[in-house]
Structure formats: structure tokens, C-alpha cells
N, C-alpha and C positions, 0 to 999 in steps of 0.2 A: 504494500500500500504506500502511496506517495504522501509526502508532507503537505498539509493544507496551509500551514504557517511555518515559516522558517525565519528565525532571528539570528543575525550574524553580528557579533561584536557590538551589540547595541549599548549606547550610552545616553544618559540623560543627566545633565548637570544644571544646577540652579545657582545663579549669582546671589550671594547674600552679603550683608554688611560685614560678616566675619571672614568671608572667602568664598570659594566655590564648593558647593555641596554636591558630592558624587552620589546621587540618588540611585541611579542604575549605572553600573560600571563594567562594561565588557562582558555582557551576557549573551550566550549563544545556545540555541536549542531548536528542535523541530517538533511538530505535533502531527501525527498521522490523522487523516480524516476519520471522523466518527469516534475519536478517543477523547479522554479527559486527562489533561495535565494539571495536577495539583501543584500550587505554588505556596510554600510555607516558609515561615520565619517569624521572628519577633516583630512587634509593632515598630515601624520606622525603617524596616530593612529594604524597602523599595518595591514591595509586591504590587501595590496598587498603582504606583507610578509606572511600573513595567507594563501592566495591562492597558493603562491609558495611552502610553506611547505607541503601543502596537496598533491601537485603534485611531491614532492621530488626534486624540483629545488633547494630547500634549505633543509638541514637536520634539523629535529626537535631536540629540547633540551630535551623535556620530553612529555609524553602523548601518546595517541594512535590515529591512523587513520585507520578506517575500510572501505573497499570497498566491498559492497555487503556481509557484514558480515565477510569478511576475513581481518585479521590484516596485513596491509601493511606498518606498521611503520618502520620496519627494514627488507628490502628485498635486495637480491643481484642484481647485474647488469642485469643478464639474466632475472630475474623475472620482474624487472623494465622496461626493454625494451618491455616485453610482455604487461605490464600494460599501456605503452605509447600509444598503439593502442586504448585503451578504455578511456584514460584521456588526454586531450589536453588543450591548453591555447591560448587565443587571446590577444595580447598585446595592450597596450595603444597607442603607437606611431607607426602608420603603416609604416612610413618611416624608423625609426630606427630598426624595427624588420624584415625588408626585406633586403636580401643581394643585394647590388646595382649592383653586377656583374652577377646576375641570372635573367633570363627572367621570365615572368609570368608562362610559362610552367614548367620551371626548379624548380621554387619555390614551385608550387603546388605538383609536383611529388616527391619532395625530401623525404618526410616521407615514401613513397612507396619504394624508393631506399634503405633507411635505414632499413626498415622492411624486405625487400627482398622477393623473391618468386613470383614476378609479371612479366608477360611477357610484351613486348613492346606494344602489342595490348591492354592488360588490362589497362596499364598505360595511353595510349592515350585516351581510352574510358572514364576512370574515370576523367581525367583532363578536357576534353571537357564537360562532364556531369556536373561537379561541376562549371565550368565557366558559364554554362547555369543556374544552380541553384542559384548562387549568383549574377547573372545579369551582367556578364562581356562579352562583345562582343568577339566573337572568333577571330576577326581580331587583338585583343590585345595579342594573345598567345605568340608572340615573343617580346613584349614590355618590357622595363626595368622600375624599380620603378620610376626613375626620369622623365619618360615620362607619368606618371599617376598622376591624382589628388588624394587628400587625401581619398575621398570616394572609388575610385577604388582600391587604395592600401589596404584599410582595407578589401575590398571584397576579395582581393587576400589572405590576412591573414586569413580570415574566411574559404575560400576554402582549404587552407593548413591545417587548424585545423580539417576540416571535412573529409579529403581524406581517412583516415583509418577507417571511420565509428565509431567514438568514442561514448561512452554513456554519458560522463561527460566532460563538458568544463568549465574552469575558464575564465571568461571574465574580464580582468583587465582594467577597464575604457576604453572600446573599442570605445567609441564615443566622449570622452572628447576633442580629438584633431581635431574634425571635425566641420564644420559649422552646425548651427542648422537645416537647411533644409536637409542636408545630414544625420544628426543624426537620424532624423525620418525614413528615408529610411533604414538605417542600422538596427535600432531597429525592424522595421516591418519585414525585411528580417530574422532576428534572431528568431523572434516569428513564422514566417511561417515555418522555418526549424525545430523548436522545435515541432510544431504541426504535421509536416510530419514524423518526425523520432523518437519522444519521448525522445529527448535529455534532459539532466539535466544540468542546469547552476548554477554556482555561479557568480553573477553579481556585481562586485566591482565598486563603483562610489562615488563621493561626491555630485552628482547632485540628489537632492531628487525628483525633478519632473520626471526624467528619471527612478529612481528606483520604484516609485509608478506605473508607466506605465507598467513596464515589470515583476515585481516580484510578486510571490505568498506570500512569507514571507520575512520579513526584519529583519536583525540583525544590531544593532547599536553598534559601538565600540568607546571606548575612551581610549587613551593612552595604547593600547595593550590589553585592557580588554573588555569583552562583558557587556553592561549595560542594554540592552533591546532587546527582540526578540518577534515578534508577526506577525500575518497575516497582509498583507499590508493595507487593508482597516481599520482594527482595530487600527493599529499604527497611521495612519493619522487622524482617527476620535477621538481617545482618548489616546494620548501618556501619559505614566505614569512617566517616569524618567525625572528629571529636565533638563538633558542634551538634551534628545530627544525633549522636549517641546521647548527648545531654538532653536534647529536646525530647527524644523518645523515652528517656528514663522518667520523664514527668507525666507520661500518659498513664492514667489510672487503669488498673486491671480489675475486673469484677470478680475477684476471688479472694476471700478473706484469709485463705491459707497460703496465698502466694506472697512471698517477701521479695520486694523489688528494691534494688539498690538505686537510690536517687543520686544523680550526678549534679552536684551543686557547683555552678560556675562562679569563680572568684576573679577579682581583678577589675580594672576599669575598662569601660567600652572605649575602643578606638574612635576618634572623631571622624565622621565621613566628610568633614570639611577639609579640603586640601590634604588628603591622607598621604603619608609617606609610603615608600616602598616597603614591601613585606606583607605577610599574611595579616589581615585585619582582625582575625580571631586570636592572634598570638598572645595578646595581653591577658586573655581569659583561658587559654588552653593549658591543660595540665601537662601536655607533652612538648610544649614549645622549647626550641633550642635557638641558639644565636642566629642561625640561618633564617629562621622564621620571621625574625624582626627586620631582616635586611633585604631578602629576596622575595619577589612575588611567586607563589606556587603556580604551576600550570596544570590545566586539566589532564587527567590520566584515566584511561579506560581500564577497569578491572573486570575482566570477563567480557562478555559480549555487549551488555547494555547498562553497565554500572560505571558512571563517571564520577570521579572525586577530585577535588582540588586541595592537595595537602602534600607537603614535602616528605612527610614520614608515614604515609599511609601504610606502607608495607611493614614497617617496624611496629607500628601501633596495633595492627591487626594480625601480625604474624603470618603474612601472606607469602 
């Protein structure tokens, strides 16, 4: 299967009063059509920025973005409006991302109005069809966001993202603002839609239990950089990077008899503003040596599909 999205050495820097913030720094990966790539890491590691840059909601600083083999890094407004039909986003906060003055019907139909070329009958049919798909009762068609609970608001956001039949959706922590019971419903809904339509997702989250449930592959980010990428089962079974090991050690296991050793990270966070050469995790890594503070580690493939960025991955994991 070919990659629907390919990112090559992507960078996004922001100028601040303190210097240049390296929000996304030299990230490369591909996603096969119909799959879900989970992107995990602590708050502020650049996950959401990465998703927004891929969709051109933010301009990239450097690197390439390929959609179905076509370079879309620098495209004009007309081409981007065409791409919007194929590439959409579901936002984290379903209340903040919905216009409080627009009804459910108006919100879902809005992308069709912007794209143009649809009759009233086509719009009506598509809106009601999607309300059925995402599990929204038709009686809510004229409801406003403040009249809906969080789960229903997020279903409206999902319907809006689907209305133009996209092929690729960035899901930016779409369930983190919801109750746990509602989270499961939304995740199941998203998987059902993916199976029915062949959609491709980037699923951004800090919740490792969620990402394991929904993802085929997982990419781990730390301070703007990619540190590990592997198939979901392989990553949870045998994480190789010290940061990934620490992240996974914090995931609770529903077994009172299972004793799990928690890896507590110590040391100060490296600043993502004008960072020096060296591994950005070195100041918190229990295995760090002098080389880690001076030289940037390079991506290395361990096996067929497991990529890790660490100077001492072999010594740490006895490979």
C-alpha cells in the first residue's frame, strides 16, 4: 500500500521575544492509506503544531509535505481550497470549535457552502445522512452548541469534518475533553467510519491507553522532535527509547496483583528555544553520556518497522 501522506524533514519555528522556538524540528514519516498514526508526547512537544502544519493551518518553516505523492508544501489558495475537500481536522474542544450562533444544520453544511456547487436538496440529504452516521438524532438539527452535551458537540464536529468526503483527517485530541464513557463511544464511532470509508487518521493525544486502542502505528515526540516510531503492539511490548519507556511505565494496568515499576524522570527540561546540539532528552535521561549532550542522534531502524533516535539504543536494550 502506498503512503497517502509523507512528511520529509518538516520544521516549524516561531519567533519569540526570547529567541526562536523549535516547535517541530526535522520530523519525517509516512502514513499508509486507511491507517491511523498515533502521535504522542507531553503537552508542548509539538503534536498539535505538526498536525496543523500538515494541513496548512500553519505555514511550515522548512521540509516537504507530500499528499499522494504530490508536493503540497507550497500551494496557492485555489489549490489549497481544493485540497481542503480531501484533508480535514477534528479539534480538541468541541465547544470552542463550534460557532455558538450556528445550529447543528448550519455547522455541518458550512464546508459545502464554502466549497460551492451543491444544491439545497444535496445539502439537506448529506446533512441528515451524516447526522445518522455519527449518531445525532434528527430532532437536534436546529439545536445550538450550548444546548448539546460534550459528546454530541464532538459528533457535530466529526460530521462537519466528514461532509466533503475527505480521505485524510487530523484528529487533534478529539476525546480529551470528554468523559471516559463518552470517549469510548466517540473512538468506536471513528473506527466504524474508518472501516466504512477507508479514511486515514493522524490521531494526536497524550493518552497512551487511547492511542494503543485506535492506532496502527505510533510516533513519539519530545520537544519538537521524533524519538521513536513503531507499530502499536511492538511499541507497547518493547519500547526502545528511554523517553518512551518512561511514558509507558505511567500507563495504569487493570490488575491489582501486577506490580509495575514506574520510571520517574528527573532533571530539567531542555528549552526548545534556540536549542543547542545534542539529544534534547539528555538532561532527563538516566542513560545519558557526554556524547548525548554534544551530538544530535540520528534515526536508526531496529528491525523492519521500528525506528528510534538514540545514541545508545543498542546498549540500553541489549540488542
